[in-house]
C-alpha positions as a Markdown table, in Angstrom:
| # | Residue | x | y | z |
|---|---|---|---|---|
| 1 | Met | -70.5 | 30.1 | 21.5 |
| 2 | Lys | -69.9 | 33.9 | 20.2 |
| 3 | Glu | -66.7 | 34.0 | 22.6 |
| 4 | Leu | -65.7 | 31.3 | 20.9 |
| 5 | Leu | -66.1 | 32.6 | 17.4 |
| 6 | Thr | -64.5 | 35.7 | 18.0 |
| 7 | Thr | -61.5 | 34.1 | 19.4 |
| 8 | Ser | -61.0 | 31.5 | 16.8 |
| 9 | Trp | -62.0 | 33.1 | 13.5 |
| 10 | Pro | -58.2 | 34.2 | 12.7 |
| 11 | Tyr | -57.3 | 30.2 | 13.1 |
| 12 | Ile | -60.7 | 29.8 | 10.9 |
| 13 | Thr | -59.5 | 32.2 | 8.1 |
| 14 | Ala | -55.6 | 30.7 | 8.1 |
| 15 | Gly | -56.5 | 27.6 | 7.9 |
| 16 | Ala | -59.2 | 28.2 | 4.9 |
| 17 | Thr | -56.6 | 30.5 | 3.0 |
| 18 | Leu | -54.0 | 27.5 | 3.9 |
| 19 | Ala | -56.6 | 24.9 | 2.3 |
| 20 | Leu | -57.6 | 27.2 | -1.4 |
| 21 | Thr | -53.7 | 27.9 | -1.4 |
| 22 | Val | -52.7 | 24.1 | -1.2 |
| 23 | Leu | -55.6 | 23.3 | -3.6 |
| 24 | Ala | -55.0 | 25.9 | -6.1 |
| 25 | Ser | -51.3 | 24.5 | -6.2 |
| 26 | Ile | -52.4 | 21.1 | -6.5 |
| 27 | His | -54.1 | 21.9 | -9.6 |
| 28 | Val | -52.1 | 23.7 | -10.9 |
| 29 | Val | -49.2 | 21.0 | -10.5 |
| 30 | Ile | -51.9 | 18.6 | -12.0 |
| 31 | Tyr | -52.9 | 20.7 | -15.2 |
| 32 | Lys | -50.2 | 23.0 | -16.1 |
| 33 | Arg | -47.9 | 21.9 | -19.1 |
| 34 | Asp | -45.8 | 24.5 | -19.3 |
| 35 | Ser | -43.4 | 24.2 | -16.1 |
| 36 | Arg | -42.0 | 27.8 | -15.8 |
| 37 | Ala | -45.7 | 28.7 | -16.1 |
| 38 | Ala | -46.6 | 26.1 | -13.7 |
| 39 | Val | -43.7 | 27.2 | -11.3 |
| 40 | Gly | -45.1 | 31.0 | -12.0 |
| 41 | Trp | -48.4 | 30.3 | -10.9 |
| 42 | Val | -47.2 | 28.2 | -7.3 |
| 43 | Gly | -45.3 | 31.6 | -6.4 |
| 44 | Leu | -48.4 | 33.8 | -6.7 |
| 45 | Ile | -50.3 | 31.5 | -4.8 |
| 46 | Trp | -48.1 | 31.2 | -2.2 |
| 47 | Leu | -46.8 | 35.0 | -2.1 |
| 48 | Ala | -49.7 | 36.5 | -2.7 |
| 49 | Pro | -52.6 | 34.2 | -0.7 |
| 50 | Val | -56.0 | 34.2 | -1.5 |
| 51 | Met | -55.6 | 37.1 | -4.7 |
| 52 | Gly | -52.9 | 34.7 | -6.3 |
| 53 | Ala | -55.7 | 31.9 | -5.8 |
| 54 | Val | -58.1 | 34.0 | -7.3 |
| 55 | Leu | -56.1 | 35.4 | -10.3 |
| 56 | Tyr | -55.2 | 31.9 | -11.1 |
| 57 | Met | -59.0 | 30.4 | -11.1 |
| 58 | Val | -60.0 | 33.7 | -13.5 |
| 59 | Leu | -57.2 | 33.5 | -15.7 |
| 60 | Gly | -55.0 | 30.4 | -15.2 |
| 61 | Ile | -57.6 | 27.7 | -15.8 |
| 62 | Asn | -58.3 | 26.3 | -18.9 |
| 63 | Arg | -62.3 | 26.0 | -19.0 |
| 64 | Val | -62.4 | 26.1 | -22.9 |
| 65 | Arg | -61.1 | 22.7 | -22.9 |
| 66 | Arg | -62.7 | 21.5 | -20.1 |
| 67 | Lys | -66.6 | 22.7 | -22.3 |
| 68 | Ala | -65.3 | 21.4 | -25.3 |
| 69 | Ala | -64.7 | 18.0 | -23.4 |
| 70 | Lys | -68.5 | 17.8 | -22.4 |
| 71 | Leu | -70.0 | 18.8 | -26.2 |
| 72 | Pro | -70.9 | 15.7 | -28.4 |
| 73 | Arg | -68.1 | 16.1 | -31.2 |
| 74 | Leu | -69.1 | 17.1 | -33.8 |
| 75 | Ser | -70.8 | 14.8 | -36.7 |
| 76 | Thr | -68.2 | 13.9 | -39.6 |
| 77 | Leu | -68.5 | 16.8 | -42.2 |
| 78 | Pro | -68.4 | 16.2 | -46.1 |
| 79 | Val | -65.1 | 17.4 | -46.5 |
| 80 | Val | -63.4 | 14.1 | -47.3 |
| 81 | Asp | -66.1 | 13.2 | -49.8 |
| 82 | His | -66.1 | 17.0 | -51.4 |
| 83 | Leu | -62.5 | 17.2 | -51.4 |
| 84 | Ser | -61.1 | 13.7 | -52.0 |
| 85 | Ser | -60.3 | 14.8 | -55.8 |
| 86 | Ala | -58.1 | 17.8 | -54.5 |
| 87 | Arg | -55.8 | 16.1 | -51.9 |
| 88 | Cys | -51.9 | 16.0 | -52.2 |
| 89 | Thr | -49.8 | 14.2 | -49.7 |
| 90 | Ala | -46.5 | 15.2 | -49.0 |
| 91 | Asp | -44.8 | 12.5 | -51.3 |
| 92 | Glu | -47.0 | 14.1 | -54.1 |
| 93 | Leu | -46.6 | 17.6 | -53.3 |
| 94 | Ala | -42.5 | 16.6 | -53.5 |
| 95 | Leu | -42.8 | 15.2 | -56.8 |
| 96 | Arg | -44.9 | 18.8 | -58.1 |
| 97 | Leu | -42.6 | 21.0 | -56.4 |
| 98 | Pro | -39.7 | 21.9 | -58.8 |
| 99 | Pro | -36.2 | 20.8 | -57.5 |
| 100 | Pro | -35.2 | 24.1 | -55.6 |
| 101 | Glu | -38.5 | 23.9 | -53.4 |
| 102 | Arg | -38.6 | 20.1 | -52.9 |
| 103 | His | -37.0 | 20.1 | -49.5 |
| 104 | Leu | -40.4 | 22.2 | -48.3 |
| 105 | Ala | -42.4 | 19.1 | -48.5 |
| 106 | Pro | -41.6 | 18.1 | -44.7 |
| 107 | Ile | -43.4 | 20.7 | -43.4 |
| 108 | Ala | -46.3 | 19.1 | -45.4 |
| 109 | Arg | -45.7 | 16.5 | -43.5 |
| 110 | Leu | -45.5 | 18.0 | -40.4 |
| 111 | Asn | -48.8 | 20.0 | -40.9 |
| 112 | His | -50.5 | 17.2 | -41.4 |
| 113 | Lys | -49.3 | 15.2 | -38.5 |
| 114 | Leu | -50.6 | 18.0 | -36.3 |
| 115 | Thr | -54.1 | 18.5 | -37.8 |
| 116 | Gly | -54.8 | 15.9 | -39.5 |
| 117 | Met | -56.5 | 18.2 | -42.2 |
| 118 | Pro | -55.6 | 17.4 | -45.5 |
| 119 | Leu | -53.3 | 19.4 | -48.0 |
| 120 | Leu | -55.5 | 20.8 | -50.9 |
| 121 | Glu | -54.5 | 22.2 | -54.5 |
| 122 | Gly | -56.4 | 24.0 | -57.1 |
| 123 | Asn | -57.0 | 27.1 | -54.8 |
| 124 | Ala | -56.7 | 31.1 | -56.0 |
| 125 | Ile | -55.3 | 33.3 | -52.9 |
| 126 | Ser | -55.6 | 37.0 | -53.7 |
| 127 | Pro | -53.9 | 39.5 | -51.1 |
| 128 | Leu | -56.1 | 42.4 | -50.0 |
| 129 | Ile | -53.9 | 45.5 | -49.1 |
| 130 | Asn | -55.3 | 47.1 | -45.8 |
| 131 | Gly | -59.2 | 47.9 | -44.8 |
| 132 | Asp | -59.2 | 50.3 | -48.4 |
| 133 | Glu | -58.9 | 47.0 | -50.5 |
| 134 | Ala | -60.4 | 44.5 | -48.3 |
| 135 | Tyr | -63.5 | 45.5 | -46.5 |
| 136 | Pro | -64.8 | 46.5 | -50.5 |
| 137 | Ala | -64.2 | 42.9 | -51.5 |
| 138 | Met | -66.0 | 41.6 | -48.4 |
| 139 | Leu | -69.1 | 43.6 | -48.5 |
| 140 | Thr | -69.5 | 42.6 | -52.3 |
| 141 | Ala | -69.3 | 39.2 | -51.5 |
| 142 | Ile | -72.0 | 39.6 | -48.6 |
| 143 | Asp | -73.9 | 41.6 | -51.0 |
| 144 | Gln | -73.8 | 38.9 | -53.9 |
| 145 | Ala | -74.6 | 36.1 | -51.3 |
| 146 | Gln | -77.2 | 33.7 | -52.5 |
| 147 | Ser | -77.9 | 30.8 | -49.9 |
| 148 | Ser | -75.3 | 31.4 | -46.5 |
| 149 | Ile | -72.6 | 33.7 | -45.0 |
| 150 | Thr | -70.5 | 32.7 | -41.8 |
| 151 | Leu | -68.3 | 35.4 | -40.2 |
| 152 | Thr | -66.2 | 35.1 | -37.3 |
| 153 | Thr | -64.2 | 38.0 | -35.9 |
| 154 | Tyr | -62.1 | 39.3 | -32.6 |
| 155 | Ile | -63.0 | 42.9 | -33.1 |
| 156 | Phe | -66.4 | 44.3 | -35.0 |
| 157 | Gly | -66.5 | 48.1 | -34.3 |
| 158 | Asn | -70.0 | 49.4 | -33.6 |
| 159 | Asp | -68.5 | 52.6 | -35.9 |
| 160 | Ser | -68.7 | 53.5 | -39.6 |
| 161 | Cys | -67.0 | 50.5 | -40.9 |
| 162 | Gly | -68.5 | 48.2 | -38.9 |
| 163 | Arg | -72.2 | 49.3 | -39.8 |
| 164 | Gln | -71.2 | 48.9 | -43.2 |
| 165 | Phe | -71.1 | 45.4 | -42.5 |
| 166 | Val | -74.4 | 45.4 | -40.4 |
| 167 | Asp | -75.9 | 46.9 | -43.0 |
| 168 | Ser | -74.9 | 44.5 | -45.6 |
| 169 | Leu | -75.7 | 41.6 | -43.5 |
| 170 | Ala | -79.0 | 42.7 | -43.0 |
| 171 | Arg | -79.8 | 42.7 | -46.6 |
| 172 | Ala | -78.4 | 39.3 | -46.9 |
| 173 | Val | -81.0 | 38.6 | -44.1 |
| 174 | Arg | -83.9 | 40.4 | -45.6 |
| 175 | Arg | -82.9 | 38.2 | -49.3 |
| 176 | Gly | -83.3 | 35.3 | -47.1 |
| 177 | Val | -79.8 | 34.3 | -47.0 |
| 178 | Glu | -78.3 | 32.0 | -44.1 |
| 179 | Val | -76.0 | 34.4 | -42.0 |
| 180 | Arg | -74.2 | 33.1 | -39.0 |
| 181 | Val | -71.8 | 35.7 | -36.8 |
| 182 | Leu | -69.7 | 35.0 | -34.3 |
| 183 | Ile | -67.9 | 37.6 | -32.5 |
| 184 | Asp | -65.5 | 37.1 | -29.4 |
| 185 | Ser | -66.8 | 38.6 | -26.0 |
| 186 | Val | -64.3 | 40.8 | -25.5 |
| 187 | Gly | -63.3 | 41.9 | -29.1 |
| 188 | Ser | -67.3 | 43.0 | -29.3 |
| 189 | Arg | -66.4 | 45.6 | -26.5 |
| 190 | Tyr | -63.9 | 47.6 | -28.4 |
| 191 | Ser | -66.7 | 50.0 | -28.8 |
| 192 | Leu | -69.3 | 51.1 | -27.1 |
| 193 | Pro | -72.7 | 50.0 | -27.2 |
| 194 | Pro | -71.4 | 46.9 | -28.8 |
| 195 | Val | -72.5 | 46.1 | -32.3 |
| 196 | Thr | -74.2 | 42.7 | -31.1 |
| 197 | Tyr | -76.9 | 45.0 | -30.2 |
| 198 | Arg | -77.4 | 46.5 | -33.9 |
| 199 | Leu | -76.7 | 42.9 | -35.3 |
| 200 | Arg | -79.3 | 41.2 | -33.6 |
| 201 | Leu | -81.9 | 44.1 | -34.2 |
| 202 | Glu | -81.2 | 43.6 | -37.7 |
| 203 | Arg | -82.4 | 39.9 | -37.2 |
| 204 | Val | -78.8 | 39.0 | -37.9 |
| 205 | Asn | -78.1 | 35.6 | -36.2 |
| 206 | Thr | -75.4 | 36.4 | -33.9 |
| 207 | Ala | -73.4 | 35.1 | -31.0 |
| 208 | Cys | -70.5 | 36.0 | -28.6 |
| 209 | Phe | -67.6 | 33.3 | -28.2 |
| 210 | Met | -66.9 | 32.6 | -24.2 |
| 211 | Pro | -69.2 | 35.8 | -22.9 |
| 212 | Thr | -67.4 | 37.3 | -19.8 |
| 213 | Tyr | -67.9 | 40.4 | -17.4 |
| 214 | Leu | -64.2 | 41.1 | -16.5 |
| 215 | Pro | -63.6 | 44.9 | -17.8 |
| 216 | Trp | -64.0 | 45.4 | -21.5 |
| 217 | Ser | -61.2 | 47.6 | -21.8 |
| 218 | Thr | -58.4 | 45.3 | -20.7 |
| 219 | Pro | -56.4 | 44.1 | -23.5 |
| 220 | Tyr | -55.3 | 40.9 | -21.1 |
| 221 | Leu | -57.6 | 39.0 | -20.9 |
| 222 | Asn | -57.4 | 34.5 | -21.6 |
| 223 | Leu | -58.8 | 31.9 | -24.2 |
| 224 | Arg | -60.1 | 34.6 | -26.9 |
| 225 | Ser | -61.5 | 33.8 | -30.4 |
| 226 | His | -58.9 | 35.4 | -32.3 |
| 227 | Arg | -59.8 | 34.0 | -35.8 |
| 228 | Lys | -60.6 | 36.1 | -38.6 |
| 229 | Ile | -63.0 | 34.3 | -40.8 |
| 230 | Met | -65.6 | 34.9 | -43.5 |
| 231 | Val | -67.3 | 32.0 | -46.2 |
| 232 | Val | -69.8 | 33.5 | -48.4 |
| 233 | Asp | -72.1 | 30.9 | -50.2 |
| 234 | Gly | -69.3 | 28.3 | -48.9 |
| 235 | Thr | -67.5 | 28.8 | -51.9 |
| 236 | Ile | -65.6 | 32.3 | -51.1 |
| 237 | Gly | -63.4 | 33.0 | -48.2 |
| 238 | Phe | -61.8 | 35.7 | -46.1 |
| 239 | Thr | -59.2 | 34.9 | -43.7 |
| 240 | Gly | -56.1 | 36.9 | -42.2 |
| 241 | Gly | -55.4 | 39.1 | -39.3 |
| 242 | Met | -57.5 | 41.8 | -40.4 |
| 243 | Asn | -60.6 | 43.0 | -37.6 |
| 244 | Ile | -63.5 | 44.8 | -38.8 |
| 245 | Arg | -63.0 | 48.5 | -37.9 |
| 246 | Glu | -62.7 | 52.4 | -39.4 |
| 247 | Gly | -59.0 | 52.5 | -38.6 |
| 248 | Asn | -58.1 | 49.4 | -40.9 |
| 249 | Met | -59.8 | 52.5 | -43.5 |
| 250 | Leu | -56.3 | 53.9 | -44.4 |
| 251 | Leu | -57.5 | 56.3 | -47.3 |
| 252 | Ala | -59.9 | 57.8 | -44.9 |
| 253 | Ala | -57.3 | 59.4 | -42.6 |
| 254 | Pro | -58.5 | 57.8 | -39.5 |
| 255 | Leu | -57.8 | 58.7 | -35.7 |
| 256 | His | -56.2 | 55.5 | -35.0 |
| 257 | Pro | -55.2 | 54.0 | -38.7 |
| 258 | Thr | -53.5 | 50.3 | -39.0 |
| 259 | Gln | -52.3 | 49.1 | -41.5 |
| 260 | Asp | -52.8 | 44.9 | -42.1 |
| 261 | Ile | -53.0 | 42.5 | -44.8 |
| 262 | His | -56.6 | 40.0 | -45.6 |
| 263 | Phe | -57.1 | 37.2 | -48.0 |
| 264 | Arg | -59.5 | 36.3 | -50.6 |
| 265 | Ile | -59.6 | 32.7 | -50.9 |
| 266 | Glu | -61.1 | 30.0 | -53.3 |
| 267 | Gly | -61.0 | 26.9 | -53.8 |
| 268 | Pro | -61.3 | 24.0 | -52.0 |
| 269 | Val | -59.7 | 24.9 | -49.2 |
| 270 | Val | -62.5 | 26.9 | -48.4 |
| 271 | Gln | -64.3 | 24.0 | -46.8 |
| 272 | Glu | -61.2 | 23.9 | -44.1 |
| 273 | Leu | -62.4 | 27.2 | -43.2 |
| 274 | Gln | -65.2 | 26.9 | -43.1 |
| 275 | Glu | -65.1 | 24.1 | -40.9 |
| 276 | Ser | -63.7 | 26.1 | -38.0 |
| 277 | Phe | -66.0 | 28.4 | -38.6 |
| 278 | Val | -68.7 | 25.6 | -38.0 |
| 279 | Gln | -66.3 | 23.9 | -34.8 |
| 280 | Ala | -66.4 | 27.2 | -32.9 |
| 281 | Trp | -70.1 | 27.8 | -33.8 |
| 282 | His | -71.2 | 24.4 | -32.4 |
| 283 | Phe | -69.1 | 25.1 | -29.3 |
| 284 | Thr | -70.7 | 28.5 | -28.8 |
| 285 | Thr | -74.3 | 27.9 | -29.3 |
| 286 | Gly | -74.7 | 23.7 | -29.9 |
| 287 | Glu | -76.0 | 24.4 | -33.3 |
| 288 | Thr | -74.2 | 21.9 | -35.9 |
| 289 | Leu | -74.0 | 23.6 | -39.4 |
| 290 | Ser | -74.0 | 20.8 | -42.0 |
| 291 | Gly | -75.1 | 20.2 | -45.7 |
| 292 | Pro | -74.7 | 22.0 | -49.0 |
| 293 | Leu | -75.7 | 25.0 | -48.0 |
| 294 | Trp | -72.6 | 25.4 | -45.8 |
| 295 | Phe | -70.3 | 22.9 | -47.5 |
| 296 | Pro | -71.2 | 22.8 | -51.5 |
| 297 | Ser | -69.1 | 20.9 | -53.7 |
| 298 | Leu | -66.1 | 22.9 | -54.5 |
| 299 | Ser | -63.6 | 23.3 | -58.2 |
| 300 | Ala | -60.1 | 23.8 | -58.6 |
| 301 | Lys | -60.0 | 27.8 | -58.8 |
| 302 | Gly | -55.9 | 28.3 | -59.0 |
| 303 | Asp | -52.5 | 26.7 | -58.9 |
| 304 | Val | -51.9 | 27.4 | -54.6 |
| 305 | Ile | -51.8 | 24.2 | -52.6 |
| 306 | Ala | -53.1 | 25.1 | -49.3 |
| 307 | Arg | -54.4 | 23.8 | -46.1 |
| 308 | Gly | -55.8 | 25.3 | -43.2 |
| 309 | Ile | -54.1 | 25.1 | -39.5 |
| 310 | Pro | -56.7 | 25.5 | -36.5 |
| 311 | Asp | -54.6 | 26.3 | -33.2 |
| 312 | Gly | -56.7 | 26.7 | -30.0 |
| 313 | Pro | -56.4 | 25.7 | -26.3 |
| 314 | Asp | -58.4 | 22.8 | -26.7 |
| 315 | Lys | -58.0 | 20.1 | -29.0 |
| 316 | Asp | -55.8 | 22.4 | -31.2 |
| 317 | Tyr | -53.3 | 23.3 | -28.5 |
| 318 | Asp | -49.9 | 24.0 | -29.6 |
| 319 | Lys | -50.2 | 23.5 | -33.7 |
| 320 | Met | -49.2 | 26.8 | -34.4 |
| 321 | Arg | -46.2 | 27.2 | -32.8 |
| 322 | Leu | -45.1 | 23.6 | -34.1 |
| 323 | Ala | -46.1 | 24.6 | -37.5 |
| 324 | Phe | -43.6 | 27.3 | -36.9 |
| 325 | His | -40.9 | 25.4 | -35.8 |
| 326 | Gly | -41.5 | 22.8 | -38.9 |
| 327 | Ala | -40.9 | 25.7 | -41.3 |
| 328 | Leu | -37.7 | 27.4 | -39.5 |
| 329 | Ser | -36.3 | 24.0 | -39.5 |
| 330 | Val | -36.3 | 23.6 | -43.4 |
| 331 | Ala | -35.5 | 27.0 | -44.3 |
| 332 | Arg | -32.3 | 27.2 | -46.4 |
| 333 | Glu | -32.1 | 30.7 | -47.8 |
| 334 | Ser | -34.4 | 33.2 | -46.3 |
| 335 | Val | -37.1 | 33.3 | -43.5 |
| 336 | Ala | -39.1 | 36.3 | -43.3 |
| 337 | Ile | -41.6 | 37.1 | -40.5 |
| 338 | Met | -43.7 | 40.2 | -39.9 |
| 339 | Thr | -45.9 | 40.5 | -36.8 |
| 340 | Pro | -47.6 | 43.2 | -34.7 |
| 341 | Tyr | -46.4 | 41.5 | -31.5 |
| 342 | Phe | -42.9 | 39.2 | -31.4 |
| 343 | Leu | -42.7 | 37.6 | -27.8 |
| 344 | Pro | -41.0 | 34.2 | -29.2 |
| 345 | Asp | -40.4 | 31.5 | -26.4 |
| 346 | Ala | -37.6 | 30.3 | -25.9 |
| 347 | Ala | -37.6 | 27.1 | -28.0 |
| 348 | Leu | -39.0 | 29.3 | -30.9 |
| 349 | Ile | -35.7 | 31.6 | -30.1 |
| 350 | Thr | -33.7 | 28.8 | -30.4 |
| 351 | Ala | -35.0 | 28.0 | -33.6 |
| 352 | Leu | -34.8 | 31.5 | -34.8 |
| 353 | Asn | -30.8 | 31.7 | -33.9 |
| 354 | Thr | -30.3 | 27.7 | -35.5 |
| 355 | Ala | -31.6 | 28.9 | -38.7 |
| 356 | Ala | -29.5 | 31.9 | -38.9 |
| 357 | Met | -26.1 | 30.4 | -37.9 |
| 358 | Arg | -27.0 | 27.6 | -41.0 |
| 359 | Gly | -26.5 | 30.6 | -43.4 |
| 360 | Val | -30.4 | 31.3 | -43.7 |
| 361 | Arg | -31.1 | 34.7 | -44.2 |
| 362 | Val | -33.8 | 35.7 | -41.1 |
| 363 | Asp | -35.9 | 39.1 | -41.5 |
| 364 | Ile | -38.1 | 40.1 | -38.7 |
| 365 | Leu | -40.0 | 43.3 | -39.2 |
| 366 | Ile | -42.0 | 44.4 | -36.2 |
| 367 | Pro | -43.8 | 47.9 | -35.5 |
| 368 | Glu | -41.5 | 50.5 | -34.5 |
| 369 | Lys | -44.2 | 52.4 | -32.0 |
| 370 | Asn | -46.4 | 49.1 | -30.9 |
| 371 | Asn | -50.1 | 49.9 | -29.7 |
| 372 | Leu | -49.7 | 47.8 | -26.5 |
| 373 | Arg | -46.8 | 49.4 | -24.3 |
| 374 | Leu | -46.2 | 46.4 | -22.1 |
| 375 | Val | -45.7 | 44.4 | -25.3 |
| 376 | Glu | -43.3 | 46.7 | -26.5 |
| 377 | Trp | -41.4 | 46.8 | -23.4 |
| 378 | Ala | -41.0 | 42.9 | -23.1 |
| 379 | Cys | -40.0 | 43.0 | -27.2 |
| 380 | Gln | -37.3 | 45.1 | -26.2 |
| 381 | Ala | -36.0 | 42.7 | -23.3 |
| 382 | Gln | -35.7 | 39.7 | -25.5 |
| 383 | Leu | -34.5 | 41.4 | -28.6 |
| 384 | Trp | -30.9 | 41.2 | -28.0 |
| 385 | Gln | -31.4 | 37.1 | -28.1 |
| 386 | Ile | -32.0 | 37.4 | -31.3 |
| 387 | Leu | -29.7 | 40.0 | -32.7 |
| 388 | Glu | -26.8 | 38.1 | -31.2 |
| 389 | Trp | -26.8 | 35.0 | -33.4 |
| 390 | Gly | -27.5 | 37.1 | -37.0 |
| 391 | Cys | -30.9 | 37.5 | -37.3 |
| 392 | His | -32.2 | 40.7 | -38.4 |
| 393 | Val | -34.6 | 42.8 | -36.9 |
| 394 | Tyr | -36.3 | 46.0 | -38.7 |
| 395 | Leu | -38.6 | 48.7 | -36.6 |
| 396 | Asn | -41.7 | 49.4 | -39.0 |
| 397 | Pro | -42.0 | 53.4 | -38.7 |
| 398 | Pro | -46.1 | 54.5 | -37.7 |
| 399 | Pro | -48.9 | 54.3 | -38.6 |
| 400 | Phe | -49.5 | 50.6 | -36.4 |
| 401 | Asp | -48.9 | 47.3 | -38.8 |
| 402 | His | -51.2 | 44.7 | -37.6 |
| 403 | Ser | -49.8 | 42.3 | -40.6 |
| 404 | Lys | -49.4 | 39.1 | -39.6 |
| 405 | Leu | -47.1 | 36.8 | -42.7 |
| 406 | Leu | -44.4 | 34.1 | -42.2 |
| 407 | Leu | -42.2 | 33.2 | -45.5 |
| 408 | Val | -40.0 | 30.4 | -46.3 |
| 409 | Asp | -37.4 | 30.3 | -49.3 |
| 410 | Arg | -39.6 | 32.5 | -51.4 |
| 411 | Ala | -41.9 | 29.6 | -51.7 |
| 412 | Trp | -43.7 | 28.9 | -48.6 |
| 413 | Ser | -46.0 | 31.5 | -46.9 |
| 414 | Met | -48.0 | 31.4 | -43.8 |
| 415 | Ile | -51.3 | 33.8 | -43.5 |
| 416 | Gly | -53.4 | 34.2 | -40.8 |
| 417 | Ser | -54.3 | 35.6 | -37.6 |
| 418 | Ala | -51.5 | 34.0 | -35.5 |
| 419 | Asn | -49.0 | 36.5 | -33.6 |
| 420 | Trp | -45.9 | 35.7 | -32.5 |
| 421 | Asp | -46.6 | 36.0 | -28.4 |
| 422 | Pro | -47.4 | 33.6 | -25.9 |
| 423 | Arg | -51.2 | 34.8 | -25.5 |
| 424 | Ser | -51.7 | 33.9 | -29.5 |
| 425 | Leu | -49.4 | 30.6 | -29.7 |
| 426 | Arg | -51.1 | 29.3 | -26.2 |
| 427 | Leu | -53.9 | 31.3 | -25.1 |
| 428 | Asn | -55.7 | 32.2 | -28.1 |
| 429 | Phe | -57.8 | 30.4 | -30.9 |
| 430 | Glu | -56.2 | 31.4 | -34.0 |
| 431 | Phe | -56.6 | 30.1 | -37.6 |
| 432 | Gly | -53.7 | 30.2 | -40.4 |
| 433 | Val | -53.3 | 28.7 | -43.8 |
| 434 | Glu | -50.0 | 27.5 | -45.3 |
| 435 | Cys | -49.3 | 28.0 | -48.6 |
| 436 | Tyr | -47.4 | 26.3 | -51.8 |
| 437 | Ser | -46.4 | 29.1 | -54.6 |
| 438 | Thr | -44.1 | 30.5 | -55.7 |
| 439 | Thr | -46.3 | 33.1 | -57.0 |
| 440 | Leu | -48.1 | 34.0 | -53.8 |
| 441 | Ala | -44.7 | 33.5 | -52.1 |
| 442 | Glu | -43.3 | 36.3 | -54.6 |
| 443 | Gln | -46.5 | 38.8 | -53.8 |
| 444 | Leu | -46.1 | 38.7 | -50.6 |
| 445 | His | -42.3 | 39.6 | -50.5 |
| 446 | Arg | -42.9 | 42.5 | -52.6 |
| 447 | Tyr | -45.3 | 43.5 | -49.7 |
| 448 | Phe | -42.6 | 42.7 | -47.1 |
| 449 | Asp | -39.9 | 44.3 | -48.8 |
| 450 | Glu | -41.4 | 47.6 | -49.4 |
| 451 | Lys | -42.1 | 47.8 | -45.6 |
| 452 | Leu | -38.9 | 46.6 | -45.3 |
| 453 | Asn | -37.4 | 49.2 | -47.6 |
| 454 | Lys | -38.8 | 51.9 | -45.1 |
| 455 | Ala | -37.8 | 50.5 | -42.1 |
| 456 | Arg | -35.3 | 50.9 | -39.9 |
| 457 | Ala | -32.3 | 48.4 | -39.2 |
| 458 | Leu | -32.0 | 47.7 | -35.5 |
| 459 | Pro | -28.2 | 46.9 | -34.7 |
| 460 | Leu | -27.3 | 45.1 | -31.8 |
| 461 | Asp | -25.3 | 48.0 | -30.2 |
| 462 | Glu | -28.5 | 50.0 | -29.4 |
| 463 | Val | -30.4 | 47.3 | -27.8 |
| 464 | Asn | -27.5 | 47.0 | -25.5 |
| 465 | Ser | -26.7 | 50.6 | -25.1 |
| 466 | Arg | -30.2 | 51.6 | -23.3 |
| 467 | Ala | -30.2 | 53.2 | -20.2 |
| 468 | Leu | -30.4 | 51.0 | -17.2 |
| 469 | Pro | -34.0 | 52.1 | -15.6 |
| 470 | Ile | -35.4 | 51.3 | -19.5 |
| 471 | Lys | -33.8 | 47.7 | -19.0 |
| 472 | Ile | -35.1 | 47.0 | -16.0 |
| 473 | Arg | -38.7 | 48.6 | -17.2 |
| 474 | Asp | -38.3 | 46.3 | -20.3 |
| 475 | Gly | -37.1 | 43.4 | -17.8 |
| 476 | Leu | -40.0 | 43.5 | -15.3 |
| 477 | Ala | -42.5 | 43.8 | -18.4 |
| 478 | Arg | -40.7 | 40.5 | -19.9 |
| 479 | Leu | -41.4 | 39.1 | -16.9 |
| 480 | Phe | -45.3 | 39.0 | -17.8 |
| 481 | Ser | -44.9 | 38.1 | -21.8 |
| 482 | Pro | -46.4 | 34.6 | -20.6 |
| 483 | Tyr | -49.8 | 36.5 | -19.9 |
| 484 | Leu | -49.5 | 39.4 | -22.2 |
């Protein structure tokens, strides 16, 4: 028997390897929606036996959707009853918009079909620039909370800024406020030790989204919660792209400064922020948050018509990317894009170029120096496809800018956490808010234009004249863009 095993083990190993490779390939063929991603995974599985299959099992399988399917659906939240008077259909929106803006109404029709969430009028939305404006406003809201606080973020640093939030949340708990904090598992470990231990020490009800034991230091892990939402007393909301870390406090001259923009929101749309948190909290902990403590009645606070757009690799798959397509398809005069990570897929590149060829002014503002080197290289490899058909790309000088905006015809705005890259649009959980308001759009355009005036236009000649080794490096990085 021992001799038989000694002579047969190469065949047993080869057979097991072949079986693993075939089974992994079958799973890819059946479950991968994107044919290019499927081809890439199958190639990796066969070219790197065992290792390719292991990588696919770790990074390629959407376990979030599987887990979500096993959980009971949330009971209907009291959003419809509370928000019925604030609802605004696409047809009603077309009548309320001034004639030069009525062509934007089809975006509302598209996003309603995408999300099923109502478009709501009566909202007040205020931009908050950098942590210098955002954090004091958020901490004040926490300190004034009377009943409930929900907070979800990707990065919650265990630094001077993070400790201010921990102390403020702890004081709220001691006042009897119901507090729920949800932090992405990977994002919580951007600082060591993680801030979660400090929150739990202060008896703040805290959970980690999708716990992982992979090395904390890598920024390229799938299926993360990238949303940034805080709701206080169910009436005041904060959302955008800003994490909680001291680098956003530019006036304090941090070692690694990061520019960003966040938003304070009041009005009916706050309940859609809250609903997004409640679903993520239920997914993570099994606890359902409902009733007036979390969903009080809301009244009109401003004149912005808005809708929340949740996006993720579960039932909300691909919604943000399709919302981007819808906005680009109706643009008539201008499109302004601000994003830290710009790796649009072929369809989005075509949509941008088509808009430019129709005569729309398309301005894209990206950082001159990215905080993720591979993303910067991959971006450089794609920019010629954007520039050759008339889009304009501008390089924003340091410090690194993490702001995310999409502005159309100086009347429609998309704010939130989503970047223009495959990770954000296909693999992460994101949240955005579409806004119909000339006043808000003009505010955001001033923010955009101020940065544009300091930025450097990138000509097509400069992109094409990169040295051959640089082009090869960037091209190789682009091959990994679906996973960056």
